[in-house]
ChimeraX commands (.cxc) that place a marker at each C-alpha (Angstrom):
marker #1 position -4.11,17.15,-8.82 radius 0.5
marker #1 position -5.24,19.75,-5.93 radius 0.5
marker #1 position -2.83,20.48,-3.50 radius 0.5
marker #1 position -4.95,19.09,-0.68 radius 0.5
marker #1 position -5.12,15.57,-2.19 radius 0.5
marker #1 position -1.69,15.64,-2.59 radius 0.5
marker #1 position -0.67,16.74,0.69 radius 0.5
marker #1 position -2.55,13.97,2.00 radius 0.5
marker #1 position -0.96,11.25,-0.18 radius 0.5
marker #1 position 2.35,12.46,1.56 radius 0.5
marker #1 position 1.24,12.32,4.46 radius 0.5
marker #1 position 0.44,8.58,4.19 radius 0.5
marker #1 position 3.48,7.94,2.87 radius 0.5
marker #1 position 5.43,9.60,5.09 radius 0.5
marker #1 position 4.42,6.96,8.05 radius 0.5
marker #1 position 7.05,4.11,7.79 radius 0.5
marker #1 position 5.03,1.30,8.18 radius 0.5
marker #1 position 2.50,2.34,5.25 radius 0.5
marker #1 position 5.35,2.94,3.09 radius 0.5
marker #1 position 6.98,-0.43,3.92 radius 0.5
marker #1 position 3.54,-1.69,3.11 radius 0.5
marker #1 position 3.95,0.13,-0.57 radius 0.5
marker #1 position 7.29,-1.61,-1.09 radius 0.5
marker #1 position 6.16,-5.13,0.23 radius 0.5
marker #1 position 3.49,-4.88,-2.47 radius 0.5
marker #1 position 5.13,-4.45,-5.41 radius 0.5
marker #1 position 4.62,-8.39,-5.82 radius 0.5
marker #1 position 0.60,-9.43,-4.81 radius 0.5
marker #1 position 0.84,-10.32,-0.72 radius 0.5
marker #1 position -2.37,-11.32,1.31 radius 0.5
marker #1 position -3.05,-9.07,4.26 radius 0.5
marker #1 position -2.43,-11.66,6.58 radius 0.5
marker #1 position 1.12,-11.85,5.05 radius 0.5
marker #1 position 1.80,-8.19,5.18 radius 0.5
marker #1 position 1.07,-7.98,8.78 radius 0.5
marker #1 position 3.21,-11.09,9.45 radius 0.5
marker #1 position 6.15,-10.12,7.44 radius 0.5
marker #1 position 5.88,-6.33,8.88 radius 0.5
marker #1 position 4.92,-7.53,12.67 radius 0.5
marker #1 position 1.90,-5.05,12.49 radius 0.5
marker #1 position -1.56,-6.40,14.14 radius 0.5
marker #1 position -3.80,-7.36,11.59 radius 0.5
marker #1 position -6.49,-4.75,12.63 radius 0.5
marker #1 position -3.39,-2.14,12.48 radius 0.5
marker #1 position -2.20,-3.79,8.61 radius 0.5
marker #1 position -6.23,-3.27,7.36 radius 0.5
marker #1 position -6.70,0.30,8.68 radius 0.5
marker #1 position -3.20,1.53,6.79 radius 0.5
marker #1 position -4.68,-0.48,3.62 radius 0.5
marker #1 position -7.83,1.67,3.76 radius 0.5
marker #1 position -6.06,4.72,3.98 radius 0.5
marker #1 position -3.82,3.85,1.05 radius 0.5
marker #1 position -6.71,2.28,-1.06 radius 0.5
marker #1 position -8.76,5.65,-0.20 radius 0.5
marker #1 position -5.83,7.34,-2.30 radius 0.5
marker #1 position -5.55,4.50,-4.95 radius 0.5
marker #1 position -2.06,3.78,-3.78 radius 0.5
marker #1 position -3.11,0.03,-3.85 radius 0.5
marker #1 position -5.02,-2.30,-5.47 radius 0.5
marker #1 position -7.43,-5.08,-3.65 radius 0.5
marker #1 position -8.25,-8.29,-5.40 radius 0.5
marker #1 position -10.58,-10.76,-3.51 radius 0.5
marker #1 position -9.52,-14.50,-4.00 radius 0.5
marker #1 position -11.82,-17.57,-4.13 radius 0.5
marker #1 position -10.61,-18.16,-0.79 radius 0.5
marker #1 position -11.98,-14.98,0.65 radius 0.5
marker #1 position -8.96,-13.62,1.25 radius 0.5
marker #1 position -7.58,-10.07,0.26 radius 0.5
marker #1 position -4.61,-9.91,-2.33 radius 0.5
marker #1 position -2.88,-6.45,-2.25 radius 0.5
marker #1 position -0.52,-4.89,-4.85 radius 0.5
marker #1 position 1.17,-1.48,-4.74 radius 0.5
marker #1 position 0.16,0.96,-7.57 radius 0.5
marker #1 position 3.28,2.77,-6.68 radius 0.5
marker #1 position 6.83,1.73,-8.21 radius 0.5
marker #1 position 9.70,2.71,-6.34 radius 0.5
marker #1 position 13.46,1.91,-7.63 radius 0.5
marker #1 position 16.48,1.47,-6.34 radius 0.5
marker #1 position 17.19,5.26,-7.15 radius 0.5
marker #1 position 14.26,6.00,-5.04 radius 0.5
marker #1 position 12.57,7.46,-8.12 radius 0.5
marker #1 position 8.83,7.06,-7.73 radius 0.5
marker #1 position 6.00,6.16,-10.79 radius 0.5
marker #1 position 2.81,5.39,-11.01 radius 0.5
marker #1 position 2.15,1.97,-12.46 radius 0.5
marker #1 position 1.20,2.21,-15.95 radius 0.5
marker #1 position 1.69,5.74,-16.34 radius 0.5
marker link #1:1,2 radius 0.2
marker link #1:2,3 radius 0.2
marker link #1:3,4 radius 0.2
marker link #1:4,5 radius 0.2
marker link #1:5,6 radius 0.2
marker link #1:6,7 radius 0.2
marker link #1:7,8 radius 0.2
marker link #1:8,9 radius 0.2
marker link #1:9,10 radius 0.2
marker link #1:10,11 radius 0.2
marker link #1:11,12 radius 0.2
marker link #1:12,13 radius 0.2
marker link #1:13,14 radius 0.2
marker link #1:14,15 radius 0.2
marker link #1:15,16 radius 0.2
marker link #1:16,17 radius 0.2
marker link #1:17,18 radius 0.2
marker link #1:18,19 radius 0.2
marker link #1:19,20 radius 0.2
marker link #1:20,21 radius 0.2
marker link #1:21,22 radius 0.2
marker link #1:22,23 radius 0.2
marker link #1:23,24 radius 0.2
marker link #1:24,25 radius 0.2
marker link #1:25,26 radius 0.2
marker link #1:26,27 radius 0.2
marker link #1:27,28 radius 0.2
marker link #1:28,29 radius 0.2
marker link #1:29,30 radius 0.2
marker link #1:30,31 radius 0.2
marker link #1:31,32 radius 0.2
marker link #1:32,33 radius 0.2
marker link #1:33,34 radius 0.2
marker link #1:34,35 radius 0.2
marker link #1:35,36 radius 0.2
marker link #1:36,37 radius 0.2
marker link #1:37,38 radius 0.2
marker link #1:38,39 radius 0.2
marker link #1:39,40 radius 0.2
marker link #1:40,41 radius 0.2
marker link #1:41,42 radius 0.2
marker link #1:42,43 radius 0.2
marker link #1:43,44 radius 0.2
marker link #1:44,45 radius 0.2
marker link #1:45,46 radius 0.2
marker link #1:46,47 radius 0.2
marker link #1:47,48 radius 0.2
marker link #1:48,49 radius 0.2
marker link #1:49,50 radius 0.2
marker link #1:50,51 radius 0.2
marker link #1:51,52 radius 0.2
marker link #1:52,53 radius 0.2
marker link #1:53,54 radius 0.2
marker link #1:54,55 radius 0.2
marker link #1:55,56 radius 0.2
marker link #1:56,57 radius 0.2
marker link #1:57,58 radius 0.2
marker link #1:58,59 radius 0.2
marker link #1:59,60 radius 0.2
marker link #1:60,61 radius 0.2
marker link #1:61,62 radius 0.2
marker link #1:62,63 radius 0.2
marker link #1:63,64 radius 0.2
marker link #1:64,65 radius 0.2
marker link #1:65,66 radius 0.2
marker link #1:66,67 radius 0.2
marker link #1:67,68 radius 0.2
marker link #1:68,69 radius 0.2
marker link #1:69,70 radius 0.2
marker link #1:70,71 radius 0.2
marker link #1:71,72 radius 0.2
marker link #1:72,73 radius 0.2
marker link #1:73,74 radius 0.2
marker link #1:74,75 radius 0.2
marker link #1:75,76 radius 0.2
marker link #1:76,77 radius 0.2
marker link #1:77,78 radius 0.2
marker link #1:78,79 radius 0.2
marker link #1:79,80 radius 0.2
marker link #1:80,81 radius 0.2
marker link #1:81,82 radius 0.2
marker link #1:82,83 radius 0.2
marker link #1:83,84 radius 0.2
marker link #1:84,85 radius 0.2
marker link #1:85,86 radius 0.2
marker link #1:86,87 radius 0.2
view
């Protein structure tokens, strides 16, 4: 992985709200659920999700009711060790 891409990923994860989204979404959540649980405006939540999706840190799935479910593609264990899901 090139260093500029890796640097951008670390920059994204250094933001406390984006990191909370990653941790919360180890189980699937809708955008609205994320916004409510983290007390972040829906527009800001969507902005953060777009940034995380751009670097494949989350997955998005559109549901039949037109809501979107978010799942983190990063696992963080109790020791603080980080892994990409499926690797």
